[in-house]
N, CA, C and O atoms as a Maestro MAE file, in Angstrom:
{
 s_m_m2io_version
 :::
 2.0.0
}

f_m_ct {
 s_m_title
 :::
 protein
 m_atom[244] {
  # First column is atom index #
  i_m_mmod_type
  r_m_x_coord
  r_m_y_coord
  r_m_z_coord
  i_m_residue_number
  s_m_chain_name
  s_m_pdb_residue_name
  s_m_pdb_atom_name
  i_m_atomic_number
  :::
  1 25 -37.352 97.979 27.686 1 A "UNK " " N  " 7
  2 3 -37.340 97.841 29.249 1 A "UNK " " CA " 6
  3 2 -37.144 97.404 29.722 1 A "UNK " " C  " 6
  4 15 -36.814 96.245 29.468 1 A "UNK " " O  " 8
  5 25 -37.162 97.914 30.865 2 A "UNK " " N  " 7
  6 3 -35.720 97.724 31.856 2 A "UNK " " CA " 6
  7 2 -35.892 96.657 32.887 2 A "UNK " " C  " 6
  8 15 -36.870 96.274 33.528 2 A "UNK " " O  " 8
  9 25 -34.693 96.310 32.849 3 A "UNK " " N  " 7
  10 3 -34.940 94.641 33.558 3 A "UNK " " CA " 6
  11 2 -34.056 94.423 34.924 3 A "UNK " " C  " 6
  12 15 -33.678 93.346 35.386 3 A "UNK " " O  " 8
  13 25 -33.837 95.712 35.429 4 A "UNK " " N  " 7
  14 3 -33.154 95.739 36.836 4 A "UNK " " CA " 6
  15 2 -33.879 95.046 37.939 4 A "UNK " " C  " 6
  16 15 -33.290 94.239 38.658 4 A "UNK " " O  " 8
  17 25 -34.739 95.243 38.045 5 A "UNK " " N  " 7
  18 3 -35.238 94.513 39.214 5 A "UNK " " CA " 6
  19 2 -35.359 92.952 39.082 5 A "UNK " " C  " 6
  20 15 -35.127 92.167 40.001 5 A "UNK " " O  " 8
  21 25 -35.748 92.615 37.829 6 A "UNK " " N  " 7
  22 3 -36.210 91.366 37.138 6 A "UNK " " CA " 6
  23 2 -35.255 89.990 38.106 6 A "UNK " " C  " 6
  24 15 -34.106 89.987 38.548 6 A "UNK " " O  " 8
  25 25 -36.074 89.210 38.133 7 A "UNK " " N  " 7
  26 3 -35.676 88.003 39.341 7 A "UNK " " CA " 6
  27 2 -35.177 86.879 38.268 7 A "UNK " " C  " 6
  28 15 -36.005 86.034 37.928 7 A "UNK " " O  " 8
  29 25 -33.919 86.830 37.743 8 A "UNK " " N  " 7
  30 3 -33.263 85.877 36.812 8 A "UNK " " CA " 6
  31 2 -33.165 84.143 37.869 8 A "UNK " " C  " 6
  32 15 -32.965 83.878 39.055 8 A "UNK " " O  " 8
  33 25 -33.375 83.510 36.888 9 A "UNK " " N  " 7
  34 3 -32.496 82.187 37.223 9 A "UNK " " CA " 6
  35 2 -32.603 81.362 36.465 9 A "UNK " " C  " 6
  36 15 -33.577 81.204 35.730 9 A "UNK " " O  " 8
  37 25 -31.190 80.390 36.526 10 A "UNK " " N  " 7
  38 3 -30.852 79.663 35.268 10 A "UNK " " CA " 6
  39 2 -31.566 78.312 35.081 10 A "UNK " " C  " 6
  40 15 -32.230 77.676 35.900 10 A "UNK " " O  " 8
  41 25 -31.189 77.961 33.482 11 A "UNK " " N  " 7
  42 3 -32.224 76.884 33.408 11 A "UNK " " CA " 6
  43 2 -31.729 75.718 34.495 11 A "UNK " " C  " 6
  44 15 -30.610 75.797 35.000 11 A "UNK " " O  " 8
  45 25 -33.013 74.194 34.944 12 A "UNK " " N  " 7
  46 3 -32.774 73.541 35.621 12 A "UNK " " CA " 6
  47 2 -31.796 72.528 34.995 12 A "UNK " " C  " 6
  48 15 -31.399 71.566 35.653 12 A "UNK " " O  " 8
  49 25 -31.342 72.781 33.505 13 A "UNK " " N  " 7
  50 3 -30.230 71.715 32.405 13 A "UNK " " CA " 6
  51 2 -28.983 72.758 32.575 13 A "UNK " " C  " 6
  52 15 -27.914 72.577 31.991 13 A "UNK " " O  " 8
  53 25 -29.123 73.383 33.061 14 A "UNK " " N  " 7
  54 3 -27.794 73.881 32.839 14 A "UNK " " CA " 6
  55 2 -26.466 73.440 34.170 14 A "UNK " " C  " 6
  56 15 -26.594 73.831 35.330 14 A "UNK " " O  " 8
  57 25 -25.456 72.725 33.777 15 A "UNK " " N  " 7
  58 3 -24.791 72.175 34.874 15 A "UNK " " CA " 6
  59 2 -24.168 73.778 36.163 15 A "UNK " " C  " 6
  60 15 -24.414 74.961 36.399 15 A "UNK " " O  " 8
  61 25 -23.210 72.558 36.632 16 A "UNK " " N  " 7
  62 3 -22.929 73.682 37.881 16 A "UNK " " CA " 6
  63 2 -21.304 74.155 37.876 16 A "UNK " " C  " 6
  64 15 -20.731 74.954 38.616 16 A "UNK " " O  " 8
  65 25 -20.677 73.174 36.508 17 A "UNK " " N  " 7
  66 3 -19.466 73.600 36.324 17 A "UNK " " CA " 6
  67 2 -19.271 75.092 35.333 17 A "UNK " " C  " 6
  68 15 -18.370 75.286 34.516 17 A "UNK " " O  " 8
  69 25 -20.152 75.832 35.610 18 A "UNK " " N  " 7
  70 3 -19.977 77.586 34.894 18 A "UNK " " CA " 6
  71 2 -20.047 77.398 33.587 18 A "UNK " " C  " 6
  72 15 -19.819 78.442 32.977 18 A "UNK " " O  " 8
  73 25 -20.345 76.182 32.688 19 A "UNK " " N  " 7
  74 3 -20.481 76.773 31.240 19 A "UNK " " CA " 6
  75 2 -21.578 77.156 30.627 19 A "UNK " " C  " 6
  76 15 -22.358 77.703 31.407 19 A "UNK " " O  " 8
  77 25 -22.003 77.078 29.393 20 A "UNK " " N  " 7
  78 3 -22.552 77.419 28.786 20 A "UNK " " CA " 6
  79 2 -24.021 77.866 29.566 20 A "UNK " " C  " 6
  80 15 -24.552 76.841 29.992 20 A "UNK " " O  " 8
  81 25 -24.803 79.049 29.867 21 A "UNK " " N  " 7
  82 3 -26.528 78.667 30.746 21 A "UNK " " CA " 6
  83 2 -26.951 79.846 29.864 21 A "UNK " " C  " 6
  84 15 -26.361 80.713 29.219 21 A "UNK " " O  " 8
  85 25 -28.357 79.475 30.137 22 A "UNK " " N  " 7
  86 3 -29.839 80.375 30.369 22 A "UNK " " CA " 6
  87 2 -29.990 80.928 31.006 22 A "UNK " " C  " 6
  88 15 -29.596 80.370 32.031 22 A "UNK " " O  " 8
  89 25 -30.543 82.292 31.336 23 A "UNK " " N  " 7
  90 3 -31.312 82.680 32.393 23 A "UNK " " CA " 6
  91 2 -32.693 83.097 31.846 23 A "UNK " " C  " 6
  92 15 -32.880 83.372 30.660 23 A "UNK " " O  " 8
  93 25 -33.941 83.130 33.098 24 A "UNK " " N  " 7
  94 3 -34.908 83.402 32.547 24 A "UNK " " CA " 6
  95 2 -35.291 84.353 33.119 24 A "UNK " " C  " 6
  96 15 -34.444 85.010 33.724 24 A "UNK " " O  " 8
  97 25 -36.095 84.602 33.135 25 A "UNK " " N  " 7
  98 3 -37.151 85.931 34.448 25 A "UNK " " CA " 6
  99 2 -38.702 85.786 33.605 25 A "UNK " " C  " 6
  100 15 -39.021 85.638 32.426 25 A "UNK " " O  " 8
  101 25 -39.358 85.899 34.751 26 A "UNK " " N  " 7
  102 3 -40.885 85.693 34.387 26 A "UNK " " CA " 6
  103 2 -41.372 87.631 34.679 26 A "UNK " " C  " 6
  104 15 -41.204 88.388 35.635 26 A "UNK " " O  " 8
  105 25 -41.934 87.779 33.470 27 A "UNK " " N  " 7
  106 3 -42.190 89.787 33.207 27 A "UNK " " CA " 6
  107 2 -43.744 89.029 33.762 27 A "UNK " " C  " 6
  108 15 -44.067 87.861 33.975 27 A "UNK " " O  " 8
  109 25 -44.435 90.285 33.856 28 A "UNK " " N  " 7
  110 3 -45.759 90.660 33.457 28 A "UNK " " CA " 6
  111 2 -45.889 89.848 32.173 28 A "UNK " " C  " 6
  112 15 -44.846 89.856 31.519 28 A "UNK " " O  " 8
  113 25 -46.900 89.141 31.629 29 A "UNK " " N  " 7
  114 3 -47.276 88.661 30.424 29 A "UNK " " CA " 6
  115 2 -45.843 88.408 29.366 29 A "UNK " " C  " 6
  116 15 -45.960 88.451 28.141 29 A "UNK " " O  " 8
  117 25 -44.922 88.225 29.842 30 A "UNK " " N  " 7
  118 3 -43.971 87.902 29.053 30 A "UNK " " CA " 6
  119 2 -42.644 87.175 29.696 30 A "UNK " " C  " 6
  120 15 -42.592 87.220 30.925 30 A "UNK " " O  " 8
  121 25 -41.657 86.565 29.075 31 A "UNK " " N  " 7
  122 3 -40.452 86.088 30.130 31 A "UNK " " CA " 6
  123 2 -39.167 86.296 29.334 31 A "UNK " " C  " 6
  124 15 -39.036 85.911 28.172 31 A "UNK " " O  " 8
  125 25 -38.229 86.928 30.035 32 A "UNK " " N  " 7
  126 3 -36.717 87.846 29.571 32 A "UNK " " CA " 6
  127 2 -35.750 86.483 29.518 32 A "UNK " " C  " 6
  128 15 -35.587 85.680 30.436 32 A "UNK " " O  " 8
  129 25 -35.113 86.448 28.092 33 A "UNK " " N  " 7
  130 3 -34.249 85.090 28.286 33 A "UNK " " CA " 6
  131 2 -32.724 85.900 28.227 33 A "UNK " " C  " 6
  132 15 -32.744 86.883 27.486 33 A "UNK " " O  " 8
  133 25 -31.437 85.628 28.890 34 A "UNK " " N  " 7
  134 3 -30.585 86.360 28.643 34 A "UNK " " CA " 6
  135 2 -29.172 84.790 28.436 34 A "UNK " " C  " 6
  136 15 -29.434 83.607 28.218 34 A "UNK " " O  " 8
  137 25 -28.209 85.237 28.560 35 A "UNK " " N  " 7
  138 3 -26.843 84.368 28.320 35 A "UNK " " CA " 6
  139 2 -26.341 84.808 29.558 35 A "UNK " " C  " 6
  140 15 -26.155 86.004 29.781 35 A "UNK " " O  " 8
  141 25 -26.048 83.689 30.591 36 A "UNK " " N  " 7
  142 3 -25.500 84.429 31.638 36 A "UNK " " CA " 6
  143 2 -24.431 84.527 31.644 36 A "UNK " " C  " 6
  144 15 -24.021 85.196 32.593 36 A "UNK " " O  " 8
  145 25 -23.398 84.007 30.729 37 A "UNK " " N  " 7
  146 3 -22.114 84.434 30.918 37 A "UNK " " CA " 6
  147 2 -22.009 86.261 30.351 37 A "UNK " " C  " 6
  148 15 -21.009 86.951 30.156 37 A "UNK " " O  " 8
  149 25 -23.179 86.529 30.244 38 A "UNK " " N  " 7
  150 3 -23.061 88.000 29.943 38 A "UNK " " CA " 6
  151 2 -24.522 88.728 30.310 38 A "UNK " " C  " 6
  152 15 -25.288 89.263 29.509 38 A "UNK " " O  " 8
  153 25 -24.622 88.643 31.214 39 A "UNK " " N  " 7
  154 3 -25.833 89.442 32.073 39 A "UNK " " CA " 6
  155 2 -25.810 90.697 32.033 39 A "UNK " " C  " 6
  156 15 -26.837 91.157 32.532 39 A "UNK " " O  " 8
  157 25 -24.820 91.783 31.517 40 A "UNK " " N  " 7
  158 3 -25.286 92.985 31.376 40 A "UNK " " CA " 6
  159 2 -25.679 92.910 29.502 40 A "UNK " " C  " 6
  160 15 -25.853 94.014 28.986 40 A "UNK " " O  " 8
  161 25 -25.787 91.832 28.692 41 A "UNK " " N  " 7
  162 3 -25.876 91.857 27.729 41 A "UNK " " CA " 6
  163 2 -27.323 92.190 27.526 41 A "UNK " " C  " 6
  164 15 -28.030 92.396 28.513 41 A "UNK " " O  " 8
  165 25 -28.034 92.287 25.754 42 A "UNK " " N  " 7
  166 3 -29.276 91.987 25.751 42 A "UNK " " CA " 6
  167 2 -29.610 91.101 26.218 42 A "UNK " " C  " 6
  168 15 -28.863 90.215 26.633 42 A "UNK " " O  " 8
  169 25 -31.457 91.103 26.308 43 A "UNK " " N  " 7
  170 3 -32.111 89.978 26.226 43 A "UNK " " CA " 6
  171 2 -33.413 89.993 26.012 43 A "UNK " " C  " 6
  172 15 -34.162 90.947 26.220 43 A "UNK " " O  " 8
  173 25 -33.739 88.794 25.537 44 A "UNK " " N  " 7
  174 3 -34.636 88.150 24.448 44 A "UNK " " CA " 6
  175 2 -36.259 87.902 25.253 44 A "UNK " " C  " 6
  176 15 -36.375 87.001 26.083 44 A "UNK " " O  " 8
  177 25 -37.548 88.886 24.862 45 A "UNK " " N  " 7
  178 3 -38.356 89.047 25.784 45 A "UNK " " CA " 6
  179 2 -39.173 88.370 24.914 45 A "UNK " " C  " 6
  180 15 -38.965 88.592 23.721 45 A "UNK " " O  " 8
  181 25 -40.263 87.415 25.270 46 A "UNK " " N  " 7
  182 3 -40.900 86.695 24.772 46 A "UNK " " CA " 6
  183 2 -42.652 86.572 25.590 46 A "UNK " " C  " 6
  184 15 -42.801 86.357 26.793 46 A "UNK " " O  " 8
  185 25 -43.701 86.749 24.683 47 A "UNK " " N  " 7
  186 3 -45.411 86.400 25.269 47 A "UNK " " CA " 6
  187 2 -44.724 85.283 26.177 47 A "UNK " " C  " 6
  188 15 -43.733 84.601 25.914 47 A "UNK " " O  " 8
  189 25 -45.551 85.288 27.356 48 A "UNK " " N  " 7
  190 3 -45.693 83.811 28.223 48 A "UNK " " CA " 6
  191 2 -45.532 82.623 27.368 48 A "UNK " " C  " 6
  192 15 -44.561 81.908 27.119 48 A "UNK " " O  " 8
  193 25 -47.512 82.617 26.760 49 A "UNK " " N  " 7
  194 3 -48.068 81.934 26.315 49 A "UNK " " CA " 6
  195 2 -46.785 80.901 24.770 49 A "UNK " " C  " 6
  196 15 -46.714 79.759 24.317 49 A "UNK " " O  " 8
  197 25 -46.132 82.106 24.570 50 A "UNK " " N  " 7
  198 3 -44.872 81.472 23.400 50 A "UNK " " CA " 6
  199 2 -43.450 80.753 24.054 50 A "UNK " " C  " 6
  200 15 -42.550 80.086 23.545 50 A "UNK " " O  " 8
  201 25 -43.658 81.122 25.112 51 A "UNK " " N  " 7
  202 3 -42.552 80.424 26.017 51 A "UNK " " CA " 6
  203 2 -42.916 79.244 26.039 51 A "UNK " " C  " 6
  204 15 -42.391 78.254 25.530 51 A "UNK " " O  " 8
  205 25 -43.835 79.351 26.642 52 A "UNK " " N  " 7
  206 3 -44.263 78.240 27.083 52 A "UNK " " CA " 6
  207 2 -44.817 77.009 26.026 52 A "UNK " " C  " 6
  208 15 -45.081 75.894 26.475 52 A "UNK " " O  " 8
  209 25 -44.929 77.260 24.908 53 A "UNK " " N  " 7
  210 3 -45.396 76.563 23.829 53 A "UNK " " CA " 6
  211 2 -43.846 76.055 23.273 53 A "UNK " " C  " 6
  212 15 -43.804 75.009 22.625 53 A "UNK " " O  " 8
  213 25 -42.392 76.922 23.577 54 A "UNK " " N  " 7
  214 3 -41.029 76.523 23.474 54 A "UNK " " CA " 6
  215 2 -40.514 75.690 24.137 54 A "UNK " " C  " 6
  216 15 -39.797 74.833 23.622 54 A "UNK " " O  " 8
  217 25 -40.767 75.743 25.505 55 A "UNK " " N  " 7
  218 3 -40.657 74.564 26.596 55 A "UNK " " CA " 6
  219 2 -41.601 73.513 26.180 55 A "UNK " " C  " 6
  220 15 -41.070 72.457 25.836 55 A "UNK " " O  " 8
  221 25 -42.272 73.545 26.157 56 A "UNK " " N  " 7
  222 3 -43.556 72.299 25.621 56 A "UNK " " CA " 6
  223 2 -42.983 71.547 24.479 56 A "UNK " " C  " 6
  224 15 -42.999 70.317 24.421 56 A "UNK " " O  " 8
  225 25 -42.414 72.416 23.461 57 A "UNK " " N  " 7
  226 3 -42.133 71.595 22.129 57 A "UNK " " CA " 6
  227 2 -40.726 70.829 22.660 57 A "UNK " " C  " 6
  228 15 -40.525 69.659 22.334 57 A "UNK " " O  " 8
  229 25 -39.767 71.570 23.500 58 A "UNK " " N  " 7
  230 3 -38.666 71.129 23.530 58 A "UNK " " CA " 6
  231 2 -38.587 69.547 24.655 58 A "UNK " " C  " 6
  232 15 -37.821 68.583 24.647 58 A "UNK " " O  " 8
  233 25 -39.705 69.892 25.473 59 A "UNK " " N  " 7
  234 3 -39.736 68.213 26.374 59 A "UNK " " CA " 6
  235 2 -40.367 67.473 25.175 59 A "UNK " " C  " 6
  236 15 -39.823 66.371 25.244 59 A "UNK " " O  " 8
  237 25 -41.039 67.451 24.323 60 A "UNK " " N  " 7
  238 3 -41.409 66.683 23.559 60 A "UNK " " CA " 6
  239 2 -40.452 66.242 22.671 60 A "UNK " " C  " 6
  240 15 -40.570 65.063 22.338 60 A "UNK " " O  " 8
  241 25 -39.422 66.942 22.137 61 A "UNK " " N  " 7
  242 3 -37.984 66.581 21.321 61 A "UNK " " CA " 6
  243 2 -37.116 65.513 21.725 61 A "UNK " " C  " 6
  244 15 -36.080 65.289 21.099 61 A "UNK " " O  " 8
  :::
 }
 m_bond[243] {
  # First column is bond index #
  i_m_from
  i_m_to
  i_m_order
  :::
  1 1 2 1
  2 2 3 1
  3 3 4 2
  4 3 5 1
  5 5 6 1
  6 6 7 1
  7 7 8 2
  8 7 9 1
  9 9 10 1
  10 10 11 1
  11 11 12 2
  12 11 13 1
  13 13 14 1
  14 14 15 1
  15 15 16 2
  16 15 17 1
  17 17 18 1
  18 18 19 1
  19 19 20 2
  20 19 21 1
  21 21 22 1
  22 22 23 1
  23 23 24 2
  24 23 25 1
  25 25 26 1
  26 26 27 1
  27 27 28 2
  28 27 29 1
  29 29 30 1
  30 30 31 1
  31 31 32 2
  32 31 33 1
  33 33 34 1
  34 34 35 1
  35 35 36 2
  36 35 37 1
  37 37 38 1
  38 38 39 1
  39 39 40 2
  40 39 41 1
  41 41 42 1
  42 42 43 1
  43 43 44 2
  44 43 45 1
  45 45 46 1
  46 46 47 1
  47 47 48 2
  48 47 49 1
  49 49 50 1
  50 50 51 1
  51 51 52 2
  52 51 53 1
  53 53 54 1
  54 54 55 1
  55 55 56 2
  56 55 57 1
  57 57 58 1
  58 58 59 1
  59 59 60 2
  60 59 61 1
  61 61 62 1
  62 62 63 1
  63 63 64 2
  64 63 65 1
  65 65 66 1
  66 66 67 1
  67 67 68 2
  68 67 69 1
  69 69 70 1
  70 70 71 1
  71 71 72 2
  72 71 73 1
  73 73 74 1
  74 74 75 1
  75 75 76 2
  76 75 77 1
  77 77 78 1
  78 78 79 1
  79 79 80 2
  80 79 81 1
  81 81 82 1
  82 82 83 1
  83 83 84 2
  84 83 85 1
  85 85 86 1
  86 86 87 1
  87 87 88 2
  88 87 89 1
  89 89 90 1
  90 90 91 1
  91 91 92 2
  92 91 93 1
  93 93 94 1
  94 94 95 1
  95 95 96 2
  96 95 97 1
  97 97 98 1
  98 98 99 1
  99 99 100 2
  100 99 101 1
  101 101 102 1
  102 102 103 1
  103 103 104 2
  104 103 105 1
  105 105 106 1
  106 106 107 1
  107 107 108 2
  108 107 109 1
  109 109 110 1
  110 110 111 1
  111 111 112 2
  112 111 113 1
  113 113 114 1
  114 114 115 1
  115 115 116 2
  116 115 117 1
  117 117 118 1
  118 118 119 1
  119 119 120 2
  120 119 121 1
  121 121 122 1
  122 122 123 1
  123 123 124 2
  124 123 125 1
  125 125 126 1
  126 126 127 1
  127 127 128 2
  128 127 129 1
  129 129 130 1
  130 130 131 1
  131 131 132 2
  132 131 133 1
  133 133 134 1
  134 134 135 1
  135 135 136 2
  136 135 137 1
  137 137 138 1
  138 138 139 1
  139 139 140 2
  140 139 141 1
  141 141 142 1
  142 142 143 1
  143 143 144 2
  144 143 145 1
  145 145 146 1
  146 146 147 1
  147 147 148 2
  148 147 149 1
  149 149 150 1
  150 150 151 1
  151 151 152 2
  152 151 153 1
  153 153 154 1
  154 154 155 1
  155 155 156 2
  156 155 157 1
  157 157 158 1
  158 158 159 1
  159 159 160 2
  160 159 161 1
  161 161 162 1
  162 162 163 1
  163 163 164 2
  164 163 165 1
  165 165 166 1
  166 166 167 1
  167 167 168 2
  168 167 169 1
  169 169 170 1
  170 170 171 1
  171 171 172 2
  172 171 173 1
  173 173 174 1
  174 174 175 1
  175 175 176 2
  176 175 177 1
  177 177 178 1
  178 178 179 1
  179 179 180 2
  180 179 181 1
  181 181 182 1
  182 182 183 1
  183 183 184 2
  184 183 185 1
  185 185 186 1
  186 186 187 1
  187 187 188 2
  188 187 189 1
  189 189 190 1
  190 190 191 1
  191 191 192 2
  192 191 193 1
  193 193 194 1
  194 194 195 1
  195 195 196 2
  196 195 197 1
  197 197 198 1
  198 198 199 1
  199 199 200 2
  200 199 201 1
  201 201 202 1
  202 202 203 1
  203 203 204 2
  204 203 205 1
  205 205 206 1
  206 206 207 1
  207 207 208 2
  208 207 209 1
  209 209 210 1
  210 210 211 1
  211 211 212 2
  212 211 213 1
  213 213 214 1
  214 214 215 1
  215 215 216 2
  216 215 217 1
  217 217 218 1
  218 218 219 1
  219 219 220 2
  220 219 221 1
  221 221 222 1
  222 222 223 1
  223 223 224 2
  224 223 225 1
  225 225 226 1
  226 226 227 1
  227 227 228 2
  228 227 229 1
  229 229 230 1
  230 230 231 1
  231 231 232 2
  232 231 233 1
  233 233 234 1
  234 234 235 1
  235 235 236 2
  236 235 237 1
  237 237 238 1
  238 238 239 1
  239 239 240 2
  240 239 241 1
  241 241 242 1
  242 242 243 1
  243 243 244 2
  :::
 }
}
């Protein structure tokens, strides 16, 4: 999948010190996830419903 035009954003839980960060990009019917330290690296792509369930589960933890 071509992610050249994806609009990436850092997790709201990422600090400002430049440490470990996760970035996400909303896609049609999916969400792309990548390591901000390696933006040229691979991205994990999951369905929107799967990502929403993951976020909901982490909020409950």
